[in-house]
C-alpha positions, 0 to 999 in steps of 0.5 A: 350147891352143885359143884360145877362150871357151866359152859353153855352152848346153843341147843334145842331144849328138851321139852316135856309133854303134859298129861293132865297136871302131871309131866312124865320123865323116863330116866334110863341108866345104861350098864350090864347086869351081873355082879361081875360088871359092878363098879366098871366104867361101862356101868357108871350109868347104873351107878349114878341112877342107883345113887339117885334113887337111894338119895331121893326119898320120893323114889320107890324101891327097885321092882323087877319088870320082866315083861319090860326087861328092866328094874324100875323105880317110880316116884312123884316129884312136884308135878313130874311122874319120874320113872327110872329104869336099869335095862336087864338086857345086856348093853347092846340091847338096852333099847328094847327095855326103853321101848317097852317102858315108853310104849307102856307108859306112853312116854315120848322120846323127848321125855327120856334122858339116858345116863351113860359112860362116854370114852371120848370125854375125860373123867371129871367132866359130865356133858349134857345134850339132846340127840347126837351120834352114838360115838361107838357106844352100843347101848346108845346105838340100841336106844337110838335104833328103837327110839330115834335121836330125840332124847336127852343124854347125860354123858359121863366121862370115863377117859382117857384110855390108858394105856392108849393101845388097849382095846376100848372094849377091855378098858370100859369093862375095867373097874375105875382106878382107886383115885377115880373111885375116891371122886364117886361121891362128887360125880353122883352128886353132880348127876343127881343135881342135873336130874333134879333140875330136869325133873323140876323143869330146866330144859336140857341143853348142850352143857359141860360140867366139871365136878373135880376142883 
């Protein structure tokens, strides 16, 4: 059972285009490549989709797709072909990988879901929606620049910034606190539940989930 409280809001749902009997979903985790960025707040998108691929038996091993600027795992879940990627560009150029993969596999923006950190949301909350502003997130700016705004977003709270006067760029590149790290299993489990719902046909809508009880 997923550990969350729903706060539904009205939103345009994310639809999937059917090709033959199969639907396609591209799941993008945002982060920076390199060991020095592992477990930092800005890399929570990578952390969550690593957990999804690791826990989902239908997903294959990561493959380095140099021509598409990403690491990729693929699998078939029900009627949905699932493609999961981690851009190997730095965060500011994430849209290049999303565009390359979407062009190669003929995936439309409304078949894309991006998992990323959100400083304006407190740790303990995950918000989903379609489109919206980048709110200063350079990875989202890049994806929108290359793909438009018609893609789904799973926004993982990493705030509030403490101390408040710290530069935001410095804060997001820090590792999570020990207390926050202790809640990573609940966080990744909730993201897995969200992604599974999307894969099996639940439209994405504006929603808030609280995984801390």
